[in-house]
GUKOL-17506 format. One record per residue (C-alpha): chain; x, y negated, z negated. Coordinates in steps of 0.5 Angstrom, whole numbers, padded with zeros to 4 digits. Layout:
REM GUKOL-17506
<pt><chain>A</chain><xx>X</xx><yy>Y</yy><zz>Z</zz></pt>
...
REM end
This chain:
REM GUKOL-17506
<pt><chain>A</chain><xx>-0026</xx><yy>-0033</yy><zz>0013</zz></pt>
<pt><chain>A</chain><xx>-0028</xx><yy>-0028</yy><zz>0007</zz></pt>
<pt><chain>A</chain><xx>-0022</xx><yy>-0024</yy><zz>0006</zz></pt>
<pt><chain>A</chain><xx>-0017</xx><yy>-0030</yy><zz>0006</zz></pt>
<pt><chain>A</chain><xx>-0021</xx><yy>-0034</yy><zz>0001</zz></pt>
<pt><chain>A</chain><xx>-0021</xx><yy>-0027</yy><zz>-0004</zz></pt>
<pt><chain>A</chain><xx>-0014</xx><yy>-0027</yy><zz>-0003</zz></pt>
<pt><chain>A</chain><xx>-0013</xx><yy>-0034</yy><zz>-0005</zz></pt>
<pt><chain>A</chain><xx>-0016</xx><yy>-0033</yy><zz>-0012</zz></pt>
<pt><chain>A</chain><xx>-0010</xx><yy>-0028</yy><zz>-0013</zz></pt>
<pt><chain>A</chain><xx>-0005</xx><yy>-0033</yy><zz>-0010</zz></pt>
<pt><chain>A</chain><xx>-0007</xx><yy>-0040</yy><zz>-0010</zz></pt>
<pt><chain>A</chain><xx>-0003</xx><yy>-0043</yy><zz>-0005</zz></pt>
<pt><chain>A</chain><xx>-0005</xx><yy>-0042</yy><zz>0003</zz></pt>
<pt><chain>A</chain><xx>-0003</xx><yy>-0035</yy><zz>0005</zz></pt>
<pt><chain>A</chain><xx>0003</xx><yy>-0038</yy><zz>0010</zz></pt>
<pt><chain>A</chain><xx>0007</xx><yy>-0040</yy><zz>0003</zz></pt>
<pt><chain>A</chain><xx>0008</xx><yy>-0033</yy><zz>0002</zz></pt>
<pt><chain>A</chain><xx>0010</xx><yy>-0030</yy><zz>0008</zz></pt>
<pt><chain>A</chain><xx>0017</xx><yy>-0027</yy><zz>0008</zz></pt>
<pt><chain>A</chain><xx>0023</xx><yy>-0029</yy><zz>0013</zz></pt>
<pt><chain>A</chain><xx>0029</xx><yy>-0026</yy><zz>0016</zz></pt>
<pt><chain>A</chain><xx>0034</xx><yy>-0029</yy><zz>0021</zz></pt>
<pt><chain>A</chain><xx>0036</xx><yy>-0024</yy><zz>0026</zz></pt>
<pt><chain>A</chain><xx>0039</xx><yy>-0025</yy><zz>0033</zz></pt>
<pt><chain>A</chain><xx>0035</xx><yy>-0023</yy><zz>0039</zz></pt>
<pt><chain>A</chain><xx>0041</xx><yy>-0019</yy><zz>0041</zz></pt>
<pt><chain>A</chain><xx>0040</xx><yy>-0014</yy><zz>0036</zz></pt>
<pt><chain>A</chain><xx>0033</xx><yy>-0012</yy><zz>0038</zz></pt>
<pt><chain>A</chain><xx>0033</xx><yy>-0005</yy><zz>0039</zz></pt>
<pt><chain>A</chain><xx>0039</xx><yy>-0003</yy><zz>0035</zz></pt>
<pt><chain>A</chain><xx>0038</xx><yy>0003</yy><zz>0031</zz></pt>
<pt><chain>A</chain><xx>0041</xx><yy>0005</yy><zz>0024</zz></pt>
<pt><chain>A</chain><xx>0046</xx><yy>0010</yy><zz>0024</zz></pt>
<pt><chain>A</chain><xx>0042</xx><yy>0015</yy><zz>0021</zz></pt>
<pt><chain>A</chain><xx>0036</xx><yy>0013</yy><zz>0026</zz></pt>
<pt><chain>A</chain><xx>0031</xx><yy>0011</yy><zz>0020</zz></pt>
<pt><chain>A</chain><xx>0031</xx><yy>0004</yy><zz>0022</zz></pt>
<pt><chain>A</chain><xx>0030</xx><yy>0000</yy><zz>0028</zz></pt>
<pt><chain>A</chain><xx>0030</xx><yy>-0008</yy><zz>0029</zz></pt>
<pt><chain>A</chain><xx>0024</xx><yy>-0010</yy><zz>0033</zz></pt>
<pt><chain>A</chain><xx>0022</xx><yy>-0016</yy><zz>0036</zz></pt>
<pt><chain>A</chain><xx>0021</xx><yy>-0023</yy><zz>0033</zz></pt>
<pt><chain>A</chain><xx>0025</xx><yy>-0022</yy><zz>0027</zz></pt>
<pt><chain>A</chain><xx>0021</xx><yy>-0015</yy><zz>0024</zz></pt>
<pt><chain>A</chain><xx>0025</xx><yy>-0009</yy><zz>0022</zz></pt>
<pt><chain>A</chain><xx>0021</xx><yy>-0002</yy><zz>0023</zz></pt>
<pt><chain>A</chain><xx>0022</xx><yy>0005</yy><zz>0021</zz></pt>
<pt><chain>A</chain><xx>0025</xx><yy>0009</yy><zz>0027</zz></pt>
<pt><chain>A</chain><xx>0025</xx><yy>0016</yy><zz>0026</zz></pt>
<pt><chain>A</chain><xx>0026</xx><yy>0020</yy><zz>0019</zz></pt>
<pt><chain>A</chain><xx>0023</xx><yy>0026</yy><zz>0016</zz></pt>
<pt><chain>A</chain><xx>0016</xx><yy>0023</yy><zz>0018</zz></pt>
<pt><chain>A</chain><xx>0017</xx><yy>0023</yy><zz>0025</zz></pt>
<pt><chain>A</chain><xx>0015</xx><yy>0016</yy><zz>0025</zz></pt>
<pt><chain>A</chain><xx>0016</xx><yy>0014</yy><zz>0032</zz></pt>
<pt><chain>A</chain><xx>0014</xx><yy>0021</yy><zz>0035</zz></pt>
<pt><chain>A</chain><xx>0007</xx><yy>0021</yy><zz>0031</zz></pt>
<pt><chain>A</chain><xx>0005</xx><yy>0015</yy><zz>0036</zz></pt>
<pt><chain>A</chain><xx>0006</xx><yy>0020</yy><zz>0042</zz></pt>
<pt><chain>A</chain><xx>0005</xx><yy>0027</yy><zz>0040</zz></pt>
<pt><chain>A</chain><xx>-0002</xx><yy>0029</yy><zz>0041</zz></pt>
<pt><chain>A</chain><xx>-0001</xx><yy>0036</yy><zz>0038</zz></pt>
<pt><chain>A</chain><xx>-0001</xx><yy>0032</yy><zz>0031</zz></pt>
<pt><chain>A</chain><xx>-0009</xx><yy>0030</yy><zz>0032</zz></pt>
<pt><chain>A</chain><xx>-0012</xx><yy>0036</yy><zz>0029</zz></pt>
<pt><chain>A</chain><xx>-0009</xx><yy>0033</yy><zz>0022</zz></pt>
<pt><chain>A</chain><xx>-0014</xx><yy>0028</yy><zz>0023</zz></pt>
<pt><chain>A</chain><xx>-0019</xx><yy>0033</yy><zz>0022</zz></pt>
<pt><chain>A</chain><xx>-0016</xx><yy>0036</yy><zz>0016</zz></pt>
<pt><chain>A</chain><xx>-0015</xx><yy>0029</yy><zz>0013</zz></pt>
<pt><chain>A</chain><xx>-0023</xx><yy>0028</yy><zz>0014</zz></pt>
<pt><chain>A</chain><xx>-0025</xx><yy>0035</yy><zz>0010</zz></pt>
<pt><chain>A</chain><xx>-0020</xx><yy>0033</yy><zz>0005</zz></pt>
<pt><chain>A</chain><xx>-0022</xx><yy>0026</yy><zz>0003</zz></pt>
<pt><chain>A</chain><xx>-0029</xx><yy>0029</yy><zz>0003</zz></pt>
<pt><chain>A</chain><xx>-0027</xx><yy>0035</yy><zz>-0002</zz></pt>
<pt><chain>A</chain><xx>-0024</xx><yy>0029</yy><zz>-0006</zz></pt>
<pt><chain>A</chain><xx>-0031</xx><yy>0025</yy><zz>-0006</zz></pt>
<pt><chain>A</chain><xx>-0035</xx><yy>0031</yy><zz>-0008</zz></pt>
<pt><chain>A</chain><xx>-0030</xx><yy>0033</yy><zz>-0014</zz></pt>
<pt><chain>A</chain><xx>-0031</xx><yy>0026</yy><zz>-0016</zz></pt>
<pt><chain>A</chain><xx>-0039</xx><yy>0026</yy><zz>-0015</zz></pt>
<pt><chain>A</chain><xx>-0039</xx><yy>0032</yy><zz>-0020</zz></pt>
<pt><chain>A</chain><xx>-0035</xx><yy>0028</yy><zz>-0025</zz></pt>
<pt><chain>A</chain><xx>-0039</xx><yy>0022</yy><zz>-0025</zz></pt>
<pt><chain>A</chain><xx>-0033</xx><yy>0018</yy><zz>-0022</zz></pt>
<pt><chain>A</chain><xx>-0033</xx><yy>0013</yy><zz>-0017</zz></pt>
<pt><chain>A</chain><xx>-0028</xx><yy>0014</yy><zz>-0011</zz></pt>
<pt><chain>A</chain><xx>-0024</xx><yy>0011</yy><zz>-0006</zz></pt>
<pt><chain>A</chain><xx>-0019</xx><yy>0014</yy><zz>-0001</zz></pt>
<pt><chain>A</chain><xx>-0014</xx><yy>0009</yy><zz>0001</zz></pt>
<pt><chain>A</chain><xx>-0009</xx><yy>0010</yy><zz>0007</zz></pt>
<pt><chain>A</chain><xx>-0004</xx><yy>0004</yy><zz>0008</zz></pt>
<pt><chain>A</chain><xx>-0003</xx><yy>0003</yy><zz>0016</zz></pt>
<pt><chain>A</chain><xx>0004</xx><yy>0003</yy><zz>0019</zz></pt>
<pt><chain>A</chain><xx>0007</xx><yy>-0004</yy><zz>0020</zz></pt>
<pt><chain>A</chain><xx>0008</xx><yy>-0002</yy><zz>0027</zz></pt>
<pt><chain>A</chain><xx>0000</xx><yy>0000</yy><zz>0028</zz></pt>
<pt><chain>A</chain><xx>-0001</xx><yy>-0007</yy><zz>0026</zz></pt>
<pt><chain>A</chain><xx>0004</xx><yy>-0010</yy><zz>0031</zz></pt>
<pt><chain>A</chain><xx>0006</xx><yy>-0005</yy><zz>0036</zz></pt>
<pt><chain>A</chain><xx>0008</xx><yy>-0011</yy><zz>0041</zz></pt>
<pt><chain>A</chain><xx>0014</xx><yy>-0012</yy><zz>0036</zz></pt>
<pt><chain>A</chain><xx>0016</xx><yy>-0005</yy><zz>0036</zz></pt>
<pt><chain>A</chain><xx>0022</xx><yy>-0005</yy><zz>0041</zz></pt>
<pt><chain>A</chain><xx>0019</xx><yy>0001</yy><zz>0045</zz></pt>
<pt><chain>A</chain><xx>0012</xx><yy>0002</yy><zz>0047</zz></pt>
<pt><chain>A</chain><xx>0007</xx><yy>0006</yy><zz>0042</zz></pt>
<pt><chain>A</chain><xx>0002</xx><yy>0009</yy><zz>0046</zz></pt>
<pt><chain>A</chain><xx>-0005</xx><yy>0007</yy><zz>0044</zz></pt>
<pt><chain>A</chain><xx>-0002</xx><yy>0003</yy><zz>0038</zz></pt>
<pt><chain>A</chain><xx>-0004</xx><yy>0008</yy><zz>0032</zz></pt>
<pt><chain>A</chain><xx>-0001</xx><yy>0015</yy><zz>0030</zz></pt>
<pt><chain>A</chain><xx>-0005</xx><yy>0021</yy><zz>0033</zz></pt>
<pt><chain>A</chain><xx>-0007</xx><yy>0023</yy><zz>0026</zz></pt>
<pt><chain>A</chain><xx>-0010</xx><yy>0017</yy><zz>0024</zz></pt>
<pt><chain>A</chain><xx>-0013</xx><yy>0016</yy><zz>0031</zz></pt>
<pt><chain>A</chain><xx>-0017</xx><yy>0022</yy><zz>0030</zz></pt>
<pt><chain>A</chain><xx>-0019</xx><yy>0021</yy><zz>0023</zz></pt>
<pt><chain>A</chain><xx>-0022</xx><yy>0014</yy><zz>0024</zz></pt>
<pt><chain>A</chain><xx>-0026</xx><yy>0017</yy><zz>0030</zz></pt>
<pt><chain>A</chain><xx>-0028</xx><yy>0023</yy><zz>0025</zz></pt>
<pt><chain>A</chain><xx>-0031</xx><yy>0017</yy><zz>0020</zz></pt>
<pt><chain>A</chain><xx>-0031</xx><yy>0022</yy><zz>0014</zz></pt>
<pt><chain>A</chain><xx>-0038</xx><yy>0021</yy><zz>0010</zz></pt>
<pt><chain>A</chain><xx>-0033</xx><yy>0020</yy><zz>0004</zz></pt>
<pt><chain>A</chain><xx>-0031</xx><yy>0013</yy><zz>0001</zz></pt>
<pt><chain>A</chain><xx>-0025</xx><yy>0012</yy><zz>0006</zz></pt>
<pt><chain>A</chain><xx>-0021</xx><yy>0005</yy><zz>0007</zz></pt>
<pt><chain>A</chain><xx>-0016</xx><yy>0004</yy><zz>0012</zz></pt>
<pt><chain>A</chain><xx>-0016</xx><yy>-0003</yy><zz>0014</zz></pt>
<pt><chain>A</chain><xx>-0013</xx><yy>-0003</yy><zz>0021</zz></pt>
<pt><chain>A</chain><xx>-0017</xx><yy>-0008</yy><zz>0024</zz></pt>
<pt><chain>A</chain><xx>-0018</xx><yy>-0013</yy><zz>0018</zz></pt>
<pt><chain>A</chain><xx>-0010</xx><yy>-0013</yy><zz>0017</zz></pt>
<pt><chain>A</chain><xx>-0009</xx><yy>-0014</yy><zz>0025</zz></pt>
<pt><chain>A</chain><xx>-0013</xx><yy>-0020</yy><zz>0024</zz></pt>
<pt><chain>A</chain><xx>-0009</xx><yy>-0026</yy><zz>0026</zz></pt>
<pt><chain>A</chain><xx>-0011</xx><yy>-0030</yy><zz>0020</zz></pt>
<pt><chain>A</chain><xx>-0007</xx><yy>-0025</yy><zz>0015</zz></pt>
<pt><chain>A</chain><xx>-0003</xx><yy>-0020</yy><zz>0020</zz></pt>
<pt><chain>A</chain><xx>0004</xx><yy>-0024</yy><zz>0020</zz></pt>
<pt><chain>A</chain><xx>0004</xx><yy>-0024</yy><zz>0012</zz></pt>
<pt><chain>A</chain><xx>0002</xx><yy>-0018</yy><zz>0010</zz></pt>
<pt><chain>A</chain><xx>0008</xx><yy>-0014</yy><zz>0011</zz></pt>
<pt><chain>A</chain><xx>0015</xx><yy>-0015</yy><zz>0009</zz></pt>
<pt><chain>A</chain><xx>0020</xx><yy>-0016</yy><zz>0015</zz></pt>
<pt><chain>A</chain><xx>0026</xx><yy>-0012</yy><zz>0013</zz></pt>
<pt><chain>A</chain><xx>0022</xx><yy>-0007</yy><zz>0008</zz></pt>
<pt><chain>A</chain><xx>0017</xx><yy>-0002</yy><zz>0009</zz></pt>
<pt><chain>A</chain><xx>0012</xx><yy>-0005</yy><zz>0004</zz></pt>
<pt><chain>A</chain><xx>0008</xx><yy>-0010</yy><zz>0003</zz></pt>
<pt><chain>A</chain><xx>0008</xx><yy>-0018</yy><zz>0001</zz></pt>
<pt><chain>A</chain><xx>0004</xx><yy>-0021</yy><zz>-0005</zz></pt>
<pt><chain>A</chain><xx>-0001</xx><yy>-0022</yy><zz>0001</zz></pt>
<pt><chain>A</chain><xx>-0001</xx><yy>-0015</yy><zz>0003</zz></pt>
<pt><chain>A</chain><xx>-0002</xx><yy>-0013</yy><zz>-0004</zz></pt>
<pt><chain>A</chain><xx>-0007</xx><yy>-0018</yy><zz>-0006</zz></pt>
<pt><chain>A</chain><xx>-0011</xx><yy>-0016</yy><zz>0000</zz></pt>
<pt><chain>A</chain><xx>-0011</xx><yy>-0009</yy><zz>-0001</zz></pt>
<pt><chain>A</chain><xx>-0013</xx><yy>-0010</yy><zz>-0008</zz></pt>
<pt><chain>A</chain><xx>-0019</xx><yy>-0014</yy><zz>-0006</zz></pt>
<pt><chain>A</chain><xx>-0022</xx><yy>-0009</yy><zz>-0001</zz></pt>
<pt><chain>A</chain><xx>-0021</xx><yy>-0003</yy><zz>-0006</zz></pt>
<pt><chain>A</chain><xx>-0025</xx><yy>-0007</yy><zz>-0011</zz></pt>
<pt><chain>A</chain><xx>-0030</xx><yy>-0008</yy><zz>-0006</zz></pt>
<pt><chain>A</chain><xx>-0030</xx><yy>-0001</yy><zz>-0004</zz></pt>
<pt><chain>A</chain><xx>-0032</xx><yy>0001</yy><zz>-0011</zz></pt>
<pt><chain>A</chain><xx>-0037</xx><yy>-0004</yy><zz>-0013</zz></pt>
<pt><chain>A</chain><xx>-0033</xx><yy>-0008</yy><zz>-0018</zz></pt>
<pt><chain>A</chain><xx>-0035</xx><yy>-0016</yy><zz>-0017</zz></pt>
<pt><chain>A</chain><xx>-0029</xx><yy>-0021</yy><zz>-0017</zz></pt>
<pt><chain>A</chain><xx>-0028</xx><yy>-0025</yy><zz>-0023</zz></pt>
<pt><chain>A</chain><xx>-0025</xx><yy>-0032</yy><zz>-0025</zz></pt>
<pt><chain>A</chain><xx>-0017</xx><yy>-0030</yy><zz>-0026</zz></pt>
<pt><chain>A</chain><xx>-0011</xx><yy>-0033</yy><zz>-0027</zz></pt>
<pt><chain>A</chain><xx>-0006</xx><yy>-0033</yy><zz>-0021</zz></pt>
<pt><chain>A</chain><xx>0000</xx><yy>-0029</yy><zz>-0020</zz></pt>
<pt><chain>A</chain><xx>0006</xx><yy>-0034</yy><zz>-0021</zz></pt>
<pt><chain>A</chain><xx>0012</xx><yy>-0033</yy><zz>-0016</zz></pt>
<pt><chain>A</chain><xx>0019</xx><yy>-0034</yy><zz>-0015</zz></pt>
<pt><chain>A</chain><xx>0023</xx><yy>-0034</yy><zz>-0008</zz></pt>
<pt><chain>A</chain><xx>0028</xx><yy>-0029</yy><zz>-0008</zz></pt>
<pt><chain>A</chain><xx>0033</xx><yy>-0026</yy><zz>-0002</zz></pt>
<pt><chain>A</chain><xx>0033</xx><yy>-0019</yy><zz>-0002</zz></pt>
<pt><chain>A</chain><xx>0036</xx><yy>-0013</yy><zz>0003</zz></pt>
<pt><chain>A</chain><xx>0030</xx><yy>-0008</yy><zz>0004</zz></pt>
<pt><chain>A</chain><xx>0029</xx><yy>-0001</yy><zz>0005</zz></pt>
<pt><chain>A</chain><xx>0030</xx><yy>-0002</yy><zz>0012</zz></pt>
<pt><chain>A</chain><xx>0035</xx><yy>-0008</yy><zz>0012</zz></pt>
<pt><chain>A</chain><xx>0040</xx><yy>-0004</yy><zz>0008</zz></pt>
<pt><chain>A</chain><xx>0040</xx><yy>0002</yy><zz>0013</zz></pt>
<pt><chain>A</chain><xx>0044</xx><yy>-0002</yy><zz>0018</zz></pt>
<pt><chain>A</chain><xx>0052</xx><yy>-0003</yy><zz>0019</zz></pt>
<pt><chain>A</chain><xx>0050</xx><yy>-0011</yy><zz>0018</zz></pt>
<pt><chain>A</chain><xx>0045</xx><yy>-0011</yy><zz>0013</zz></pt>
<pt><chain>A</chain><xx>0039</xx><yy>-0015</yy><zz>0014</zz></pt>
<pt><chain>A</chain><xx>0036</xx><yy>-0019</yy><zz>0008</zz></pt>
<pt><chain>A</chain><xx>0030</xx><yy>-0024</yy><zz>0008</zz></pt>
<pt><chain>A</chain><xx>0027</xx><yy>-0029</yy><zz>0003</zz></pt>
<pt><chain>A</chain><xx>0020</xx><yy>-0027</yy><zz>0000</zz></pt>
<pt><chain>A</chain><xx>0016</xx><yy>-0029</yy><zz>-0006</zz></pt>
<pt><chain>A</chain><xx>0017</xx><yy>-0024</yy><zz>-0011</zz></pt>
<pt><chain>A</chain><xx>0012</xx><yy>-0024</yy><zz>-0017</zz></pt>
<pt><chain>A</chain><xx>0013</xx><yy>-0027</yy><zz>-0024</zz></pt>
<pt><chain>A</chain><xx>0012</xx><yy>-0022</yy><zz>-0030</zz></pt>
<pt><chain>A</chain><xx>0012</xx><yy>-0027</yy><zz>-0036</zz></pt>
<pt><chain>A</chain><xx>0007</xx><yy>-0032</yy><zz>-0034</zz></pt>
<pt><chain>A</chain><xx>0000</xx><yy>-0032</yy><zz>-0030</zz></pt>
<pt><chain>A</chain><xx>-0004</xx><yy>-0026</yy><zz>-0028</zz></pt>
<pt><chain>A</chain><xx>0002</xx><yy>-0021</yy><zz>-0029</zz></pt>
<pt><chain>A</chain><xx>0004</xx><yy>-0023</yy><zz>-0036</zz></pt>
<pt><chain>A</chain><xx>0007</xx><yy>-0017</yy><zz>-0039</zz></pt>
<pt><chain>A</chain><xx>0006</xx><yy>-0019</yy><zz>-0046</zz></pt>
<pt><chain>A</chain><xx>-0001</xx><yy>-0018</yy><zz>-0045</zz></pt>
<pt><chain>A</chain><xx>-0001</xx><yy>-0011</yy><zz>-0043</zz></pt>
<pt><chain>A</chain><xx>0001</xx><yy>-0005</yy><zz>-0047</zz></pt>
<pt><chain>A</chain><xx>0005</xx><yy>0001</yy><zz>-0044</zz></pt>
<pt><chain>A</chain><xx>0002</xx><yy>0007</yy><zz>-0048</zz></pt>
<pt><chain>A</chain><xx>0005</xx><yy>0013</yy><zz>-0044</zz></pt>
<pt><chain>A</chain><xx>0011</xx><yy>0014</yy><zz>-0039</zz></pt>
<pt><chain>A</chain><xx>0014</xx><yy>0020</yy><zz>-0035</zz></pt>
<pt><chain>A</chain><xx>0019</xx><yy>0018</yy><zz>-0030</zz></pt>
<pt><chain>A</chain><xx>0022</xx><yy>0023</yy><zz>-0025</zz></pt>
<pt><chain>A</chain><xx>0028</xx><yy>0023</yy><zz>-0021</zz></pt>
<pt><chain>A</chain><xx>0025</xx><yy>0023</yy><zz>-0014</zz></pt>
<pt><chain>A</chain><xx>0019</xx><yy>0019</yy><zz>-0016</zz></pt>
<pt><chain>A</chain><xx>0014</xx><yy>0025</yy><zz>-0015</zz></pt>
<pt><chain>A</chain><xx>0010</xx><yy>0026</yy><zz>-0022</zz></pt>
<pt><chain>A</chain><xx>0012</xx><yy>0020</yy><zz>-0025</zz></pt>
<pt><chain>A</chain><xx>0006</xx><yy>0017</yy><zz>-0029</zz></pt>
<pt><chain>A</chain><xx>0005</xx><yy>0011</yy><zz>-0033</zz></pt>
<pt><chain>A</chain><xx>-0001</xx><yy>0009</yy><zz>-0037</zz></pt>
<pt><chain>A</chain><xx>-0003</xx><yy>0002</yy><zz>-0040</zz></pt>
<pt><chain>A</chain><xx>-0008</xx><yy>-0001</yy><zz>-0044</zz></pt>
<pt><chain>A</chain><xx>-0010</xx><yy>-0009</yy><zz>-0043</zz></pt>
<pt><chain>A</chain><xx>-0015</xx><yy>-0012</yy><zz>-0048</zz></pt>
<pt><chain>A</chain><xx>-0015</xx><yy>-0018</yy><zz>-0044</zz></pt>
<pt><chain>A</chain><xx>-0017</xx><yy>-0015</yy><zz>-0038</zz></pt>
<pt><chain>A</chain><xx>-0023</xx><yy>-0018</yy><zz>-0034</zz></pt>
<pt><chain>A</chain><xx>-0026</xx><yy>-0011</yy><zz>-0032</zz></pt>
<pt><chain>A</chain><xx>-0027</xx><yy>-0006</yy><zz>-0038</zz></pt>
<pt><chain>A</chain><xx>-0026</xx><yy>0000</yy><zz>-0035</zz></pt>
<pt><chain>A</chain><xx>-0022</xx><yy>0006</yy><zz>-0034</zz></pt>
<pt><chain>A</chain><xx>-0018</xx><yy>0007</yy><zz>-0027</zz></pt>
<pt><chain>A</chain><xx>-0014</xx><yy>0013</yy><zz>-0025</zz></pt>
<pt><chain>A</chain><xx>-0009</xx><yy>0012</yy><zz>-0019</zz></pt>
<pt><chain>A</chain><xx>-0006</xx><yy>0018</yy><zz>-0015</zz></pt>
<pt><chain>A</chain><xx>-0001</xx><yy>0014</yy><zz>-0010</zz></pt>
<pt><chain>A</chain><xx>0006</xx><yy>0013</yy><zz>-0008</zz></pt>
<pt><chain>A</chain><xx>0011</xx><yy>0007</yy><zz>-0008</zz></pt>
<pt><chain>A</chain><xx>0005</xx><yy>0002</yy><zz>-0005</zz></pt>
<pt><chain>A</chain><xx>0003</xx><yy>0002</yy><zz>-0012</zz></pt>
<pt><chain>A</chain><xx>0009</xx><yy>0003</yy><zz>-0015</zz></pt>
<pt><chain>A</chain><xx>0011</xx><yy>0003</yy><zz>-0023</zz></pt>
<pt><chain>A</chain><xx>0009</xx><yy>-0003</yy><zz>-0027</zz></pt>
<pt><chain>A</chain><xx>0013</xx><yy>-0008</yy><zz>-0027</zz></pt>
<pt><chain>A</chain><xx>0014</xx><yy>-0008</yy><zz>-0020</zz></pt>
<pt><chain>A</chain><xx>0013</xx><yy>-0011</yy><zz>-0013</zz></pt>
<pt><chain>A</chain><xx>0007</xx><yy>-0006</yy><zz>-0011</zz></pt>
<pt><chain>A</chain><xx>0000</xx><yy>-0006</yy><zz>-0013</zz></pt>
<pt><chain>A</chain><xx>0000</xx><yy>-0003</yy><zz>-0020</zz></pt>
<pt><chain>A</chain><xx>0002</xx><yy>-0009</yy><zz>-0024</zz></pt>
<pt><chain>A</chain><xx>-0005</xx><yy>-0012</yy><zz>-0021</zz></pt>
<pt><chain>A</chain><xx>-0009</xx><yy>-0007</yy><zz>-0023</zz></pt>
<pt><chain>A</chain><xx>-0006</xx><yy>-0006</yy><zz>-0030</zz></pt>
<pt><chain>A</chain><xx>-0008</xx><yy>-0013</yy><zz>-0031</zz></pt>
<pt><chain>A</chain><xx>-0015</xx><yy>-0013</yy><zz>-0028</zz></pt>
<pt><chain>A</chain><xx>-0017</xx><yy>-0006</yy><zz>-0032</zz></pt>
<pt><chain>A</chain><xx>-0017</xx><yy>-0005</yy><zz>-0039</zz></pt>
<pt><chain>A</chain><xx>-0014</xx><yy>0002</yy><zz>-0038</zz></pt>
<pt><chain>A</chain><xx>-0010</xx><yy>0004</yy><zz>-0032</zz></pt>
<pt><chain>A</chain><xx>-0007</xx><yy>0010</yy><zz>-0031</zz></pt>
<pt><chain>A</chain><xx>-0002</xx><yy>0011</yy><zz>-0025</zz></pt>
<pt><chain>A</chain><xx>0001</xx><yy>0018</yy><zz>-0022</zz></pt>
<pt><chain>A</chain><xx>0006</xx><yy>0018</yy><zz>-0017</zz></pt>
<pt><chain>A</chain><xx>0003</xx><yy>0024</yy><zz>-0013</zz></pt>
<pt><chain>A</chain><xx>0000</xx><yy>0026</yy><zz>-0006</zz></pt>
<pt><chain>A</chain><xx>-0005</xx><yy>0030</yy><zz>-0009</zz></pt>
<pt><chain>A</chain><xx>-0012</xx><yy>0030</yy><zz>-0013</zz></pt>
<pt><chain>A</chain><xx>-0010</xx><yy>0032</yy><zz>-0020</zz></pt>
<pt><chain>A</chain><xx>-0017</xx><yy>0035</yy><zz>-0022</zz></pt>
<pt><chain>A</chain><xx>-0015</xx><yy>0037</yy><zz>-0029</zz></pt>
<pt><chain>A</chain><xx>-0012</xx><yy>0030</yy><zz>-0030</zz></pt>
<pt><chain>A</chain><xx>-0018</xx><yy>0027</yy><zz>-0028</zz></pt>
<pt><chain>A</chain><xx>-0022</xx><yy>0031</yy><zz>-0033</zz></pt>
<pt><chain>A</chain><xx>-0018</xx><yy>0029</yy><zz>-0039</zz></pt>
<pt><chain>A</chain><xx>-0017</xx><yy>0022</yy><zz>-0037</zz></pt>
<pt><chain>A</chain><xx>-0025</xx><yy>0021</yy><zz>-0036</zz></pt>
<pt><chain>A</chain><xx>-0024</xx><yy>0015</yy><zz>-0031</zz></pt>
<pt><chain>A</chain><xx>-0029</xx><yy>0011</yy><zz>-0029</zz></pt>
<pt><chain>A</chain><xx>-0026</xx><yy>0010</yy><zz>-0022</zz></pt>
<pt><chain>A</chain><xx>-0021</xx><yy>0014</yy><zz>-0018</zz></pt>
<pt><chain>A</chain><xx>-0017</xx><yy>0011</yy><zz>-0012</zz></pt>
<pt><chain>A</chain><xx>-0013</xx><yy>0016</yy><zz>-0008</zz></pt>
<pt><chain>A</chain><xx>-0008</xx><yy>0013</yy><zz>-0004</zz></pt>
<pt><chain>A</chain><xx>-0003</xx><yy>0015</yy><zz>0002</zz></pt>
<pt><chain>A</chain><xx>0000</xx><yy>0011</yy><zz>0008</zz></pt>
<pt><chain>A</chain><xx>-0001</xx><yy>0013</yy><zz>0015</zz></pt>
<pt><chain>A</chain><xx>0006</xx><yy>0016</yy><zz>0016</zz></pt>
<pt><chain>A</chain><xx>0005</xx><yy>0021</yy><zz>0010</zz></pt>
<pt><chain>A</chain><xx>-0001</xx><yy>0024</yy><zz>0014</zz></pt>
<pt><chain>A</chain><xx>0004</xx><yy>0028</yy><zz>0017</zz></pt>
<pt><chain>A</chain><xx>0004</xx><yy>0033</yy><zz>0011</zz></pt>
<pt><chain>A</chain><xx>-0003</xx><yy>0035</yy><zz>0008</zz></pt>
<pt><chain>A</chain><xx>-0003</xx><yy>0035</yy><zz>0001</zz></pt>
<pt><chain>A</chain><xx>-0005</xx><yy>0041</yy><zz>-0003</zz></pt>
<pt><chain>A</chain><xx>-0011</xx><yy>0038</yy><zz>-0006</zz></pt>
REM end
């Protein structure tokens, strides 16, 4: 399988070696956290339950479907702005964990995809748009892309999206060092919600060796904002294989560098990398930084709020 081979160029080992693992008693399936933000699913998986983004309700509320049309128009507007700037563009939407494995959610989820994403996928925007639901549902990778007690991705999931994004903007893969890892135990952003916390074992990246060695990367600018939104980082990497300038408007799936998100990988791959934590497309910033490539990223659950630009 092409995607499996491409992921292994980053990781080196078989994908199963990077799977997370959590031991959860079967009797806890359906247990909801006191704040109703997390739920224990089947087969050792935890999920968002309710929360501010109406996670569970978005699979049932057909009134949310028009948001998909609005997102399609917004993505096309972003594409046109990038074309006017002479910049390559791709919009990434990271699917919900529950969308990839609805059978492991403790309750039925209708069609298994939120109404706004379903409408967006039907709309098929003419812009360069990536939401790899079917690719991430593929049994070869599906059980390895998300962490079990967290809303975020494993190294397999991060590497997979990096591969797909590079392909979407026409950047050819090159020979690179592998990401070195260490096995660690962590209580994620879902597992920590329960009165009896749920931890998991997973592979975390090392930042002093291999592809993500931070000694090769110079941080040239940083603004850290409480609440994350508005946080900015810039990096210069003279050893990067891609002598191009990349600008990302995204969220915690990219995260800061170093972190367990995608940003460290892109900071290692591109000579100049800029990350801005925002749901919006900042045209003034794009003009100032003059990137070769712009990636806008959000996730399925955040589609419930349309950005202003």
